[in-house]
C-alpha positions in Angstrom: 109.8 73.4 93.9 107.1 76.0 93.6 103.9 75.1 91.8 103.8 78.5 90.1 105.2 78.5 86.6 107.5 81.4 86.3 108.0 83.1 82.9 111.0 81.7 81.0 114.1 83.7 80.3 117.6 83.0 79.1 118.8 82.3 82.7 116.1 79.8 83.3 116.9 78.2 80.0 120.5 77.8 81.1 119.5 76.3 84.4 117.0 73.9 82.7 119.7 72.7 80.4 122.2 72.3 83.3 119.6 70.2 85.2 118.8 68.1 82.1 122.6 67.4 81.7 123.0 66.5 85.4 125.3 69.3 86.2 125.9 70.4 89.8 124.3 67.2 91.0 120.9 68.7 90.2 121.5 71.6 92.7 120.6 75.2 92.1 122.4 77.6 94.5 122.4 81.3 93.9 123.5 84.2 96.0 122.7 87.9 96.6 126.1 89.5 97.4 125.8 93.2 98.2 128.7 95.4 99.3 127.7 97.0 102.6 128.6 100.5 101.5 125.1 102.0 101.2 121.4 101.2 101.3 119.8 98.9 98.7 117.9 100.7 95.8 115.3 99.7 93.3 118.0 98.4 91.0 119.0 95.9 93.7 115.4 94.8 93.9 115.6 93.2 90.4 118.7 91.2 91.5 117.0 90.2 94.7 113.9 89.0 93.0 115.9 87.1 90.4 118.3 85.4 92.7 115.8 84.5 95.4 113.1 83.7 92.9 115.3 81.4 90.8 116.3 79.5 94.0 112.7 79.2 95.2 111.2 78.0 91.9 113.9 75.3 91.4 113.7 74.1 95.0 117.2 75.4 95.6 118.9 77.8 98.0 119.9 81.5 97.8 122.6 82.8 100.1 122.8 86.4 101.5 126.5 87.2 101.5 128.1 90.6 102.2 131.1 91.1 99.9 132.8 93.2 102.6 136.3 93.8 101.2 136.6 97.6 101.8 136.5 98.6 105.4 136.8 102.3 104.5 133.3 102.5 103.1 131.4 99.8 105.0 129.2 100.3 108.0 127.1 98.1 110.3 124.1 100.4 109.5 124.2 99.2 105.9 124.4 95.6 106.9 121.3 95.9 109.1 119.4 97.9 106.5 120.2 95.3 103.7 118.9 92.4 105.8 115.8 94.3 106.7 115.1 95.2 103.0 115.5 91.6 101.8 113.1 90.3 104.5 110.6 93.1 103.8 110.5 92.1 100.1 109.4 88.7 101.3 112.6 86.6 100.9 114.6 84.5 103.3 118.1 83.4 102.7 119.4 79.9 103.2 121.5 79.3 106.3 123.2 82.1 108.2 124.1 85.5 106.9 127.5 85.1 105.2 130.4 87.5 105.0 133.3 87.3 102.5 135.4 88.5 105.5 134.6 85.1 107.1 136.7 83.6 104.3 139.7 85.9 104.7 141.9 83.1 106.1 141.0 80.8 103.2 141.4 83.6 100.6 144.9 84.2 102.0 145.8 80.6 101.4 144.4 80.8 97.9 146.7 83.8 97.3 149.6 81.7 98.5 148.6 78.9 96.0 148.8 81.4 93.2 152.2 82.6 94.4 153.5 79.0 94.6 152.3 78.3 91.1 154.1 81.3 89.8 150.8 83.0 89.0 151.0 85.9 91.4 153.7 88.4 92.5 154.2 91.3 94.8 154.6 94.6 93.0 156.2 97.4 94.9 155.8 100.1 92.2 153.8 103.2 93.2 150.1 103.2 92.4 150.8 105.8 89.7 153.5 103.7 88.1 151.2 100.6 88.1 148.4 102.6 86.5 150.7 104.0 83.8 152.2 100.6 82.9 148.8 99.0 82.7 148.0 100.9 79.5 144.5 101.7 78.3 142.1 100.5 75.6 144.4 101.9 72.8 147.8 101.0 74.3 148.8 97.5 75.7 150.3 97.2 79.1 153.9 96.7 80.0 155.3 94.1 82.4 156.2 95.3 85.8 159.9 95.1 86.6 158.9 93.0 89.6 156.9 90.5 87.6 159.6 87.8 87.6 160.4 87.8 91.3 160.9 84.3 92.6 158.3 82.3 94.5 160.3 82.6 97.6 160.7 86.3 97.4 157.0 86.8 96.6 156.0 84.6 99.6 158.3 86.6 101.9 157.0 90.0 100.6 153.4 88.9 100.9 154.0 87.7 104.4 155.6 91.1 105.1 152.5 92.8 103.7 150.3 90.7 106.0 152.4 91.6 109.1 152.2 95.3 108.4 155.7 95.8 107.0 154.4 98.0 104.2 152.4 101.2 104.3 149.3 101.8 102.1 150.2 102.1 98.5 153.7 100.6 98.9 153.0 97.1 97.8 150.2 95.0 96.2 149.8 91.4 95.2 149.0 91.0 91.5 147.9 88.0 89.4 150.3 87.1 86.5 148.0 86.8 83.5 148.6 88.9 80.3 149.7 92.5 80.2 148.9 92.6 76.4 145.3 91.4 76.8 142.6 93.4 75.1 140.6 92.9 78.3 142.2 95.3 80.8 140.8 93.3 83.6 143.3 90.6 82.7 146.4 92.9 82.7 147.8 91.5 86.0 145.0 92.6 88.2 145.6 93.5 91.8 144.5 90.8 94.2 145.5 92.3 97.6 146.3 95.8 98.8 147.4 97.2 102.1 144.7 99.0 104.1 145.5 99.7 107.7 141.8 100.1 108.7 139.8 98.2 111.3 137.1 95.9 109.7 133.6 95.8 111.1 133.7 92.0 111.2 137.4 91.1 111.7 138.6 94.1 113.8 142.3 94.7 113.6 143.3 91.2 112.5 144.1 92.2 108.9 146.1 95.0 107.4 145.8 93.6 103.9 142.4 93.1 102.2 141.5 91.1 99.0 140.1 93.0 96.1 136.4 92.4 95.1 137.3 90.7 91.8 139.5 88.2 93.7 137.1 87.7 96.6 133.8 87.3 94.7 134.5 84.2 92.5 136.4 82.4 95.2 133.6 83.1 97.8 131.1 81.7 95.3 133.3 78.6 94.9 133.6 78.2 98.7 129.8 78.3 99.1 129.1 76.0 96.2 127.2 78.6 94.2 126.1 77.0 90.9 124.8 80.1 89.0 126.4 83.4 89.9 124.0 86.0 88.4 125.4 89.5 87.9 124.5 92.6 86.0 126.1 93.4 82.6 128.8 95.7 84.0 130.5 92.5 85.3 130.6 90.9 81.8 134.2 92.1 81.2 135.2 90.7 84.6 134.0 87.2 83.8 137.3 86.0 82.2 139.1 86.9 85.5 136.3 85.1 87.4 136.8 82.0 85.3 140.7 82.3 85.5 140.6 82.4 89.3 138.2 79.5 89.6 140.4 77.5 87.2 143.8 78.2 88.8 142.9 78.0 92.5 142.1 74.6 94.1 138.5 75.4 95.1 135.7 73.0 96.1 133.3 74.0 93.3 133.2 75.4 89.8 130.6 78.2 89.7 129.7 79.9 86.5 128.8 83.6 86.1 125.9 84.8 83.9 125.0 88.5 83.3 121.7 90.2 82.8 120.7 93.8 82.1 120.5 96.0 85.2 117.4 98.1 86.0 117.7 101.7 84.9 114.9 104.0 86.0 114.5 107.5 84.7 113.9 110.6 86.9 116.3 109.3 89.5 119.9 108.1 90.2 120.9 104.7 91.5 124.7 105.2 91.8 125.6 104.6 95.5 128.1 107.4 95.3 125.5 109.9 94.1 122.9 108.6 96.6 125.4 109.1 99.4 126.2 112.6 98.1 122.5 113.4 98.3 122.4 112.3 101.9 125.7 113.7 103.0 125.0 117.2 101.5 121.5 117.4 103.0 119.6 117.4 99.7 117.4 114.7 101.2 116.6 113.8 104.8 118.5 110.5 104.8 118.8 107.2 103.0 115.1 106.4 103.8 113.8 109.8 102.5 110.7 108.9 100.6 112.0 110.7 97.5 115.0 108.3 97.4 115.0 105.2 95.1 116.3 103.1 98.0 114.1 100.3 99.2 113.9 101.9 102.6 112.8 105.2 101.0 110.2 103.5 98.8 108.9 101.5 101.8 108.6 104.7 103.9 106.8 106.4 101.0 104.2 103.6 101.0 105.3 101.2 98.2 104.4 97.6 99.0 106.6 94.6 98.7 104.1 93.1 96.3 104.2 96.1 94.0 108.0 96.1 93.8 108.1 92.3 93.2 105.4 92.6 90.5 107.3 95.5 88.9 110.5 93.5 88.7 108.8 90.4 87.4 106.9 92.3 84.7 110.2 93.8 83.4 111.5 90.3 82.7 115.2 89.3 82.4 117.2 90.0 79.3 120.7 91.1 78.2 119.5 94.3 76.6 120.0 97.5 78.6 117.0 99.8 78.6 115.6 102.7 80.7 112.3 102.1 82.4 109.9 105.0 82.8 109.2 105.9 86.4 105.5 105.8 85.7 105.6 102.0 85.3 106.9 101.7 88.9 104.2 104.1 90.0 101.5 102.2 88.1 102.6 99.0 89.9 102.0 100.4 93.4 98.9 102.3 92.2 97.4 99.0 91.0 98.3 97.2 94.2 96.9 99.8 96.5 93.8 100.3 94.5 92.9 96.7 95.2 94.1 96.5 98.8 94.2 99.9 100.5 91.3 100.9 102.7 89.6 104.2 102.0 89.5 107.2 104.2 88.7 111.0 104.0 91.4 113.5 104.5 90.9 117.3 103.9 94.3 118.7 102.8 93.3 122.4 102.7 90.4 122.8 105.2 87.6 125.3 104.8 84.8 125.2 107.4 81.3 124.3 106.3 78.6 125.2 108.8 75.3 123.4 108.4 72.9 126.0 109.9 69.8 123.8 110.2 71.8 121.0 111.9 71.4 120.9 115.7 74.5 122.0 117.4 74.7 119.0 119.8 73.9 116.4 117.2 76.3 113.8 115.9 75.1 111.3 113.4 77.2 108.3 112.5 77.1 107.5 108.9 78.2 104.2 107.4 80.7 104.1 104.6 82.5 101.1 103.0 86.1 100.5 103.8 86.6 99.6 100.2 83.8 100.3 97.6 84.8 97.3 95.5 85.5 94.8 98.3 82.6 94.2 100.7 84.6 91.7 102.7 86.7 94.6 104.1 83.6 95.8 105.9 82.4 99.3 106.8 83.6 102.3 108.7 81.7 104.9 110.8 81.8 108.6 109.8 80.6 111.2 112.3 78.6 114.0 110.7 78.3 117.2 112.9 77.1 120.7 112.4 80.5 121.9 111.4 82.6 120.0 109.0 85.7 120.7 106.9 85.7 120.5 103.1 88.7 121.2 100.9 89.1 124.8 99.9 89.4 123.7 96.3 85.9 122.2 96.5 84.1 125.6 96.9 83.7 128.6 94.6 81.4 131.6 94.8 80.9 131.5 91.1 81.7 128.8 88.5 80.6 127.4 85.1 78.8 124.1 84.6 82.1 122.2 84.2 82.9 122.8 87.9 81.4 119.7 89.7 81.8 120.9 93.3 80.1 123.3 95.7 79.1 126.7 94.4 77.3 129.5 96.3 73.6 129.0 95.7 74.0 125.5 94.5 74.0 121.9 95.9 76.3 119.0 96.2 76.2 115.8 98.2 78.5 115.2 101.1 79.9 111.7 100.2 78.0 109.0 102.1 75.8 111.8 103.6 73.3 114.4 102.8 72.8 117.0 100.1 73.7 120.5 101.1 73.2 123.9 99.6 75.7 126.8 100.0 73.9 129.9 101.0 76.4 132.4 102.5 80.2 133.0 103.0 82.0 134.5 106.0 85.2 136.4 105.4 88.0 137.4 107.8 89.5 141.0 108.0 91.7 140.2 105.0 88.7 139.3 102.9 89.5 135.6 102.7 86.6 133.2 103.0 86.8 131.3 106.3 83.4 129.7 106.5 80.7 128.6 104.1 77.2 128.5 105.6 74.8 126.0 104.1 71.6 124.0 104.8 71.0 120.3 104.4 68.1 118.3 103.1 67.2 115.7 105.8 65.5 113.5 103.2 68.5 112.9 101.0 70.5 110.3 102.9 71.1 107.6 100.3 68.7 109.1 97.8 68.3 112.2 95.6 66.1 115.1 96.6 62.4 114.8 95.8 60.4 117.6 94.1 63.6 118.7 92.3 61.8 120.5 89.6 63.6 123.6 88.5 66.5 123.2 90.8 68.8 121.4 88.4 71.0 118.3 89.0 73.4 118.1 91.9 76.8 119.5 90.8 78.7 116.6 92.3 79.9 114.8 95.5 82.6 116.1 97.8 84.5 114.6 100.7 84.5 116.1 104.2 85.6 115.5 107.8 83.9 116.4 111.1 85.4 119.7 112.4 85.2 118.8 116.1 85.9 115.1 115.8 88.4 115.0 112.9 92.1 114.4 113.7 94.6 117.1 112.8 97.5 115.7 110.8 100.5 116.6 108.7 100.6 115.5 105.0 103.8 115.4 103.1 103.2 115.5 99.3 106.2 113.8 97.7 107.0 113.9 94.0 109.9 112.8 91.8 113.3 114.0 93.1 114.5 115.1 89.7 112.7 117.2 87.1 114.4 115.7 84.0 114.3 112.1 82.9 118.1 111.6 82.9 119.6 113.8 85.6 123.1 112.5 85.1 123.2 113.7 81.5 124.5 117.2 82.1 126.0 119.9 80.0 129.4 121.5 80.5 129.6 123.2 83.9 126.4 121.4 85.2 125.9 118.8 87.8 123.2 116.2 88.4 122.2 118.2 91.5 121.2 121.1 89.2 118.2 119.0 88.2 116.7 118.5 91.6 113.0 119.1 91.6 112.4 121.9 94.1 108.7 120.8 94.3 109.6 117.2 95.2 108.3 117.8 98.8 105.4 120.0 99.9 104.5 119.9 103.6 100.9 120.6 104.6 100.6 121.2 108.4 96.9 121.8 108.9 95.2 118.8 107.3 92.3 116.9 109.0 91.6 113.2 108.7 88.6 111.2 109.7 88.6 110.1 113.4 88.6 106.4 112.6 92.3 106.6 111.9 93.3 107.4 115.4 96.2 105.3 116.6 97.0 103.8 113.2 100.5 102.3 112.9 103.3 103.5 110.7 103.4 102.0 107.2 99.6 101.6 107.2 98.4 102.6 103.7 95.2 104.3 102.6 93.5 105.7 99.6 92.5 109.2 100.6 89.4 109.5 98.4 89.8 111.9 95.6 93.4 112.7 96.6 95.6 109.7 96.1 97.4 107.0 98.1 99.1 107.7 101.4 101.1 106.0 104.0 101.5 106.6 107.7 105.1 107.9 108.2 107.5 106.4 110.8 107.7 109.9 112.4 104.0 109.6 113.5 103.3 109.1 117.2 100.5 109.7 119.7 101.2 113.5 119.4 100.5 113.7 115.7 99.7 111.8 112.6 101.9 112.2 109.5 101.0 110.9 106.1 103.2 110.5 103.1 101.8 110.7 99.6 102.8 107.5 97.7 101.3 108.4 94.4 98.3 110.3 93.1 95.2 108.6 91.8 96.3 109.2 88.3 99.6 109.8 86.5 100.6 113.4 86.4 104.0 113.3 84.6 104.3 112.8 80.8 105.5 109.4 79.8 108.8 109.1 78.0 108.5 107.6 74.5 
């Protein structure tokens, strides 16, 4: 068991009580059971951290199981990405990767058990008829005319379903529970349906597939799960979960507990909507850095520690709430502020020519890798006659509030010398293309002497050597939606109407300090005075690409 004392919550209190009462032989076994029909998103991260964290802190085990019951929507790509994301977050599942499809033979036998007990029947009504007779929240359901078929007839029909004797929609296997129940999930739910689709794990072996609500609890029982932790939308499904575990002869008796899901504003986490964003080209893929997928957040520069810390700080409760995006952004900002090395990158270059600097001279200046962490060492910065500064760091005229370079005034080049702007050079269109200046050779690491009458330095600006700096592309990412709740739309609107057109700005002519040559994808930096950035996976020896993770400070208003 971990020595770290985790914060208590209602789930831990349940487990503590179970252990004190000697339940489950003192075992704690959880599972993370995604459906492989899309990439994991930030909401899944909470479930991952909870299930794996519970198992770790109690010295138990957490299984990774794919509840793969719908071959129409499942793909191998999703299976690979889910495993990659779980490992990236820092967790390791117990034993092999499991698939509900690996239990299909056993699940079929469980279905026969229910038929033999008179608790399941084959219904050959049309899907429309079944839906109509199921009723709704205001109207109780009606018994199917096929509800009282004999055990022998139901066995024969179910076997016929298995052998391909029915087309899709012609027959289903239903549990016989209570068509008048206030809980619609108990109104003779469908357990099996015909799907003549090849499965990514079982191939063409099956033409009938178990429903999720049938598969999930029985898979938990097969695996000996002790605490099945689900989000609140499964609360109404728990009576069916318990009914199946009670009426099928299974090797264990798992219990389901529900917690509030993670809802984040300024984004969507519905897999259907995320897939729509991808399929319609509103984003560049499931790992687009604007997406709330774990792959997208990783590519943007979020760290595993920042996401785990975010989820842990939210806690676990049964009260639904909406979390402000700024809290997630603060989490990665705090982590990168402590751990990210510093670097200079000029996003909008303007050439600064130091006229009294020898043309062939390169002076290597020393700068800290991290100003607050000496153990990270130093980096070498080449100062040359021509450097780039950011265009926003120069004005011909400005008031005293402007703390950057002004014509006729002075600033310090960070970690370098004091320079004075003396002249500008314009192109044929009248745009400034160069600023000429002079430097004071006695100001490295100290302020100018004999400063009487010259006034204080306006400020400190960052820079990169013009001949030695590395050209790079910088992608400025921002929130994908411009409103806090994009799915709350008016009549005739769609959530896509709220996409933030400024969520991506590509800068093609940036320059970064030469020490970053050859850096690997996913390396993260604080570009001083600009924000936190990550090397994109598209980077190669032909060109560096950086993604902005977050700015140095929050730029969006917080929701009350």
